[in-house]
matplotlib code that plots the C-alpha trace (Angstrom):
import matplotlib.pyplot as plt

x = [-43.1, -42.9, -40.6, -38.7, -38.4, -37.1, -34.4, -33.5, -33.2, -31.8, -30.2, -32.1, -35.5, -37.7, -41.2, -42.9, -40.2, -40.5, -44.3, -44.0, -41.5, -43.7, -46.9, -45.0, -43.7, -47.1, -48.8, -46.2, -45.6, -49.2, -48.3, -45.7, -45.7, -43.7, -40.5, -40.9, -44.5, -47.6, -49.3, -48.3, -48.7, -47.3, -44.0, -43.3, -44.0, -41.6, -38.9, -39.3, -38.9, -35.7, -34.4, -35.0, -32.9, -30.0, -30.4, -27.6, -24.1, -25.3, -28.5, -31.2, -32.9, -29.8, -29.8, -33.4, -33.1, -30.2, -32.4, -35.8, -37.0, -39.9, -42.3, -44.2, -41.1, -39.5, -42.7, -42.8, -39.1, -39.5, -42.4, -40.4, -37.4, -39.4, -41.2, -37.8, -36.6, -39.5, -39.0, -35.3, -36.3, -38.7, -36.1, -33.5, -35.9, -36.5, -32.7, -32.4, -35.1, -33.2, -30.0, -31.8, -33.5, -30.2, -28.6, -31.6, -31.9, -28.1, -27.8, -30.5, -29.3, -26.5, -25.1, -23.8, -21.3, -20.0, -16.3, -15.9, -18.0, -16.1, -16.6, -19.3, -18.4, -20.5, -19.3, -20.5, -19.7, -16.2, -15.1, -14.9, -11.1, -10.5, -9.4, -12.1, -13.5, -11.8, -12.9, -15.2, -18.8, -20.0, -19.2, -21.5, -24.2, -24.2, -24.4, -27.3, -29.2, -28.6, -29.7, -32.7, -35.8, -35.5, -38.8, -38.7, -41.6, -43.4, -42.3, -45.4, -43.8, -44.7, -47.3, -44.8, -43.3, -40.3, -40.8, -39.0, -39.4, -36.7, -36.0, -35.4, -32.9, -31.1, -31.0, -29.6, -26.9, -25.9, -25.4, -23.4, -21.2, -20.6, -19.4, -17.2, -15.5, -14.7, -16.1, -18.0, -18.3, -21.9, -21.9, -21.0, -23.6, -26.2, -25.3, -25.7, -28.9, -30.3, -29.8, -31.2, -34.3, -34.8, -34.0, -31.5, -31.8, -33.7, -32.0, -32.9, -34.8, -36.4, -37.2, -40.5, -42.3, -39.8, -37.0, -33.8, -32.5, -30.6, -31.5, -28.2, -29.6, -31.7, -28.8, -26.7, -27.1, -25.5, -29.0, -30.0, -33.7, -34.7, -33.7, -36.0, -38.8, -38.2, -38.4, -41.6, -43.0, -42.5, -44.6, -47.6, -50.7, -51.8, -54.6, -52.1, -49.7, -52.5, -53.4, -49.9, -50.4, -53.5, -51.9, -52.4, -55.6, -59.1, -61.2, -63.4, -60.5, -59.1, -62.4, -62.9, -59.4, -59.3, -62.9, -63.9, -66.6, -65.7, -65.8, -63.6, -61.2, -61.0, -60.2, -57.6, -55.8, -55.9, -54.4, -51.7, -50.7, -50.4, -48.3, -46.0, -45.6, -44.6, -42.1, -40.8, -41.1, -40.9, -38.5, -40.2, -37.8, -39.0, -42.6, -41.7, -39.9, -42.9, -45.2, -42.8, -42.7, -46.5, -46.7, -43.9, -45.3, -48.9, -50.2, -50.2, -54.0, -54.4, -51.7, -52.8, -50.6, -48.5]
y = [-56.3, -58.9, -61.9, -60.1, -56.9, -58.8, -60.4, -57.1, -55.3, -58.0, -60.5, -63.5, -65.0, -63.3, -64.1, -63.5, -65.4, -68.5, -68.3, -68.1, -71.0, -73.3, -72.3, -73.0, -76.4, -77.3, -76.4, -78.2, -81.2, -82.4, -83.5, -85.9, -88.8, -88.1, -89.9, -92.9, -93.4, -92.3, -89.0, -85.4, -83.7, -80.5, -82.2, -83.6, -80.3, -78.6, -81.3, -81.0, -77.2, -77.6, -80.2, -77.9, -75.2, -77.6, -79.5, -77.6, -76.4, -72.8, -71.6, -71.7, -68.7, -66.6, -67.7, -66.9, -63.4, -62.6, -62.9, -61.8, -58.3, -57.9, -59.8, -61.5, -62.7, -64.0, -66.0, -67.5, -68.4, -70.0, -72.1, -73.3, -74.1, -76.1, -77.9, -78.9, -80.0, -82.5, -83.5, -84.2, -86.5, -88.4, -88.8, -90.1, -92.9, -93.5, -93.5, -96.4, -98.3, -97.7, -99.1, -102.3, -102.5, -102.2, -105.0, -107.3, -106.9, -107.2, -110.2, -112.1, -111.1, -113.3, -110.4, -108.8, -109.9, -108.7, -107.7, -107.4, -107.3, -104.9, -102.4, -103.7, -103.2, -104.3, -105.1, -106.7, -110.4, -110.8, -107.4, -108.1, -108.5, -105.2, -102.0, -100.2, -97.2, -94.0, -91.6, -88.6, -89.2, -87.2, -90.2, -92.4, -89.7, -89.5, -93.3, -93.4, -90.8, -92.6, -96.0, -97.4, -98.7, -96.9, -95.8, -93.0, -93.0, -89.7, -87.8, -87.2, -85.7, -87.8, -89.9, -91.5, -94.8, -95.5, -98.7, -99.1, -102.1, -104.7, -104.1, -100.3, -101.0, -103.6, -101.4, -98.5, -100.6, -102.3, -99.0, -97.4, -100.5, -100.8, -97.2, -97.8, -100.9, -102.2, -102.5, -99.6, -98.9, -99.3, -95.8, -94.4, -96.5, -95.3, -91.6, -92.0, -93.9, -91.2, -88.6, -90.8, -91.7, -88.2, -88.9, -86.1, -83.8, -80.6, -77.3, -75.1, -72.8, -73.3, -70.2, -68.7, -65.6, -62.7, -64.0, -64.3, -67.6, -70.1, -73.7, -75.5, -79.0, -78.5, -78.4, -81.4, -83.2, -81.6, -81.0, -79.1, -78.6, -80.4, -83.7, -83.0, -82.1, -85.3, -87.3, -85.7, -86.0, -89.7, -89.9, -87.9, -89.4, -88.5, -86.3, -84.5, -83.9, -82.4, -80.1, -78.6, -75.7, -74.7, -74.2, -70.4, -70.5, -70.2, -73.3, -72.4, -72.2, -75.5, -77.3, -76.1, -76.9, -80.4, -81.3, -81.8, -80.5, -77.6, -79.6, -82.3, -79.7, -77.9, -81.1, -82.1, -78.7, -78.8, -82.3, -81.4, -78.2, -80.1, -82.8, -80.2, -78.4, -81.6, -82.7, -79.5, -77.2, -73.6, -74.1, -72.2, -73.5, -77.1, -76.0, -74.1, -77.1, -79.3, -77.0, -76.8, -80.6, -80.7, -78.4, -80.1, -83.6, -82.7, -83.2, -79.8, -79.6, -80.0, -77.8, -75.1, -72.0, -71.8]
z = [-8.1, -10.9, -11.2, -14.0, -12.0, -9.0, -11.1, -12.6, -9.3, -7.0, -9.4, -7.9, -7.7, -5.2, -3.9, -7.2, -9.1, -6.9, -7.3, -11.0, -11.1, -9.0, -11.0, -14.3, -13.1, -11.8, -15.1, -17.4, -15.2, -15.5, -19.1, -17.8, -15.3, -12.1, -11.7, -9.4, -10.4, -8.6, -9.1, -8.7, -5.4, -3.8, -2.6, -6.1, -7.8, -5.4, -5.9, -9.7, -9.5, -7.5, -9.9, -12.8, -11.1, -10.7, -14.0, -15.9, -15.1, -15.1, -13.4, -16.1, -14.6, -15.2, -18.8, -19.3, -17.8, -20.1, -23.2, -21.7, -22.5, -20.1, -17.9, -20.7, -22.5, -19.3, -18.5, -22.0, -21.9, -18.5, -19.7, -22.7, -20.6, -18.1, -20.9, -22.4, -19.0, -18.7, -22.3, -21.6, -18.7, -20.9, -23.6, -21.2, -20.4, -24.1, -24.7, -22.2, -24.0, -27.3, -25.8, -24.7, -28.1, -30.0, -27.9, -28.2, -32.0, -32.7, -30.4, -32.4, -35.8, -37.3, -39.3, -36.1, -33.5, -30.2, -30.7, -27.0, -23.9, -21.6, -23.0, -25.3, -28.9, -31.9, -35.4, -38.6, -38.7, -40.1, -39.0, -35.2, -35.3, -37.1, -35.3, -33.4, -35.2, -34.1, -36.9, -36.7, -35.6, -38.6, -40.8, -38.7, -38.5, -42.3, -42.6, -40.2, -42.2, -45.5, -44.2, -46.1, -44.4, -41.1, -39.5, -36.9, -34.4, -33.8, -30.7, -28.6, -25.4, -22.4, -24.3, -26.6, -25.8, -27.9, -29.9, -33.2, -35.3, -35.5, -39.2, -38.6, -35.8, -37.8, -40.9, -38.9, -37.2, -40.4, -42.1, -39.2, -38.6, -42.3, -42.5, -39.5, -41.1, -37.7, -34.1, -32.6, -28.9, -27.8, -26.3, -29.7, -31.4, -28.9, -29.5, -33.2, -32.7, -30.4, -33.1, -35.9, -33.8, -32.4, -28.8, -28.2, -25.2, -26.3, -25.6, -22.7, -25.1, -28.5, -30.6, -29.5, -30.8, -31.2, -29.0, -31.1, -29.8, -31.9, -32.4, -33.2, -33.3, -36.4, -38.9, -37.8, -41.1, -44.3, -45.7, -42.7, -42.0, -45.2, -43.5, -40.6, -43.0, -45.0, -41.8, -40.7, -44.2, -44.1, -40.9, -42.1, -43.5, -47.0, -45.5, -43.2, -46.1, -48.2, -45.4, -45.0, -47.4, -45.5, -42.1, -42.2, -44.2, -42.8, -42.1, -45.0, -47.4, -46.1, -46.3, -49.9, -51.0, -49.3, -50.3, -46.7, -44.4, -42.2, -39.0, -40.5, -41.9, -38.6, -36.7, -39.3, -39.0, -35.2, -35.2, -37.7, -35.8, -32.6, -34.3, -35.8, -32.5, -30.8, -33.5, -35.2, -32.2, -33.2, -36.1, -38.9, -41.6, -41.1, -41.5, -44.7, -46.1, -45.4, -47.2, -50.1, -50.2, -50.1, -53.1, -55.1, -54.6, -55.4, -58.9, -60.8, -61.2, -57.5, -56.2, -53.8, -53.3, -50.2]

ax = plt.figure().add_subplot(projection="3d")
ax.plot(x, y, z, "-o")
ax.set_aspect("equal")
plt.show()
């Protein structure tokens, strides 16, 4: 009996389900360092599997079964959910680094001042005595997105270490505190920063294959997916941008269109697809926007068709 059949017939994980869970955790976990350091072993794999099961208010297995259609889709959904669980752990660590980075940069920049220490509130100098911001977070989100000179590091799952340059942190904070026109609680500033620097917790499931699951985090900014596409566009090299229209083309077509050798073109496409999988996930709208940008921003004589 398969894991999916066990769930269907008994309403809980059986022997095959437990085996599938452990195998999935073991396969995915290798991409991430274990908490507490050291290397992965059987005990740590088992502990990670148990932590995954208790990581959310509702049992993730129940949520997965509710949208699975058969053995294959359940297995794919479980892999995605476990991967997002480990990504979430990694981003929690990155979020702590961002908090320390914000405090360090603002402490050393004369334009900013601590309006209070308990709780810690930041303000633009001269606005520290004004009333604390109590408006909607959307105003601060919009200001963060409109800030000029903010660089967002690429998200590379467990291999990425969050390091944003001082100028980007300062530009982000100046825009947000300016929009607040008064002190902002550090927790609020961190939440806004986590969205701007792409350190939010991923959902349990990202759209995969033919499973109709929503992805509510993609459209937080008024411009929707185009904002994510613009962010990713700014992080791509010129060669990666030129290769975007050839994502679904053959290596021969890409090599001819890009003026590269087949081996070089194949390596470029492979690298670009990996990058997009890490950053855009399975959101097809972002990929389409990127391809539209590639065509729109290429000289007419050199435009390939999408």
